[in-house]
FIMAR-951106 format. One record per residue (C-alpha): residue number from 1; residue in one letter; z negated, x negated, y. Coordinates in steps of 0.1 Angstrom, whole numbers, plus 5000, padded with zeros to 4 digits. Layout:
<sites>
(site NUM; A; (Z; X; Y)) ...
</sites>
This chain:
<sites>
(site 1; M; (5192; 7722; 2226)) (site 2; Q; (5213; 7702; 2240)) (site 3; E; (5208; 7664; 2227)) (site 4; E; (5206; 7645; 2263)) (site 5; A; (5187; 7612; 2267)) (site 6; I; (5151; 7615; 2287)) (site 7; D; (5156; 7588; 2316)) (site 8; D; (5121; 7576; 2321)) (site 9; E; (5137; 7558; 2348)) (site 10; K; (5137; 7592; 2365)) (site 11; R; (5104; 7599; 2382)) (site 12; Y; (5108; 7637; 2385)) (site 13; Y; (5131; 7669; 2369)) (site 14; S; (5140; 7703; 2383)) (site 15; M; (5132; 7733; 2365)) (site 16; G; (5169; 7736; 2366)) (site 17; E; (5177; 7699; 2350)) (site 18; V; (5144; 7715; 2323)) (site 19; S; (5155; 7747; 2314)) (site 20; A; (5195; 7736; 2308)) (site 21; M; (5184; 7707; 2288)) (site 22; F; (5169; 7727; 2266)) (site 23; D; (5188; 7756; 2266)) (site 24; V; (5162; 7780; 2279)) (site 25; N; (5156; 7802; 2309)) (site 26; A; (5135; 7791; 2337)) (site 27; S; (5112; 7817; 2324)) (site 28; L; (5104; 7805; 2290)) (site 29; I; (5093; 7767; 2303)) (site 30; R; (5069; 7788; 2332)) (site 31; F; (5053; 7810; 2302)) (site 32; W; (5054; 7777; 2277)) (site 33; E; (5032; 7760; 2309)) (site 34; K; (5008; 7788; 2306)) (site 35; E; (5002; 7784; 2268)) (site 36; F; (5002; 7750; 2262)) (site 37; D; (4979; 7727; 2282)) (site 38; I; (4994; 7695; 2277)) (site 39; L; (5021; 7706; 2298)) (site 40; K; (5016; 7698; 2336)) (site 41; P; (5044; 7699; 2362)) (site 42; K; (5035; 7692; 2394)) (site 43; K; (5045; 7714; 2420)) (site 44; N; (5061; 7699; 2456)) (site 45; K; (5049; 7721; 2493)) (site 46; K; (5073; 7748; 2484)) (site 47; G; (5058; 7755; 2448)) (site 48; N; (5087; 7739; 2428)) (site 49; R; (5079; 7724; 2396)) (site 50; L; (5085; 7693; 2387)) (site 51; F; (5082; 7676; 2353)) (site 52; T; (5076; 7645; 2345)) (site 53; P; (5092; 7624; 2315)) (site 54; K; (5060; 7630; 2297)) (site 55; D; (5064; 7669; 2302)) (site 56; V; (5094; 7666; 2291)) (site 57; H; (5092; 7652; 2262)) (site 58; N; (5061; 7670; 2253)) (site 59; L; (5087; 7704; 2262)) (site 60; K; (5109; 7684; 2238)) (site 61; L; (5079; 7693; 2207)) (site 62; I; (5064; 7728; 2217)) (site 63; H; (5107; 7735; 2218)) (site 64; H; (5113; 7720; 2179)) (site 65; L; (5080; 7737; 2166)) (site 66; V; (5086; 7770; 2185)) (site 67; K; (5124; 7773; 2186)) (site 68; E; (5134; 7752; 2154)) (site 69; R; (5110; 7753; 2133)) (site 70; G; (5095; 7787; 2139)) (site 71; F; (5062; 7784; 2151)) (site 72; T; (5040; 7810; 2166)) (site 73; L; (5026; 7803; 2196)) (site 74; K; (4994; 7803; 2177)) (site 75; G; (5005; 7780; 2152)) (site 76; A; (5025; 7755; 2175)) (site 77; Q; (4994; 7746; 2198)) (site 78; A; (4970; 7741; 2167)) (site 79; K; (4996; 7720; 2152)) (site 80; L; (5003; 7698; 2188)) (site 81; K; (4961; 7697; 2190)) (site 82; A; (4953; 7687; 2150)) (site 83; N; (4985; 7661; 2153)) (site 84; K; (5007; 7658; 2179)) (site 85; E; (5023; 7623; 2166)) (site 86; D; (5030; 7637; 2132)) (site 87; T; (5049; 7666; 2152)) (site 88; A; (5069; 7640; 2175)) (site 89; Q; (5077; 7611; 2148)) (site 90; V; (5093; 7649; 2124)) (site 91; A; (5109; 7659; 2161)) (site 92; E; (5123; 7625; 2163)) (site 93; V; (5139; 7622; 2126)) (site 94; I; (5150; 7654; 2131)) (site 95; T; (5171; 7649; 2162)) (site 96; K; (5184; 7612; 2147)) (site 97; L; (5196; 7634; 2118)) (site 98; K; (5214; 7660; 2139)) (site 99; M; (5232; 7634; 2153)) (site 100; I; (5235; 7617; 2123)) (site 101; K; (5257; 7650; 2107)) (site 102; Q; (5274; 7653; 2144)) (site 103; A; (5297; 7616; 2136)) (site 104; L; (5301; 7621; 2102)) (site 105; A; (5315; 7659; 2107)) (site 106; E; (5338; 7644; 2136)) (site 107; I; (5349; 7616; 2112)) (site 108; R; (5353; 7639; 2087)) (site 109; K; (5375; 7661; 2107)) (site 110; E; (5396; 7628; 2118)) (site 111; L; (5406; 7618; 2084)) 
</sites>
C-alpha cells in the first residue's frame, strides 16, 4: 500500500483514488465491498462509488489483514467482527514502523 494520508476534511474519494491508494485493481475493491459489510460507499447518479474517509479506513484494515497478514476473507471477516479496534491499532503501529524503517534506511544511505 502506498502511504498516503487519509484527509478527513475530504468528504469523498473516487474509485480511482482509492484503488491507487492501495495499489490494487478497482475490481478487487468492488469484490471486497460485496464481501465485507463494513464497506458502504455511496453511489452518485451515474453509479460511481464515492468512498468516505471511514470507508477508506475500513479498506485499510481489510488490506492489512488480507494482503499484508495473509488472512483469508472469512478469517478477515471474523477478525473484524471479533475485535475491530485491536486490528486498527495493530495496523496503525505497523504503518508507523514501516515509516520509521524507511526513514532509517534513508539516513543510512546518506551516511
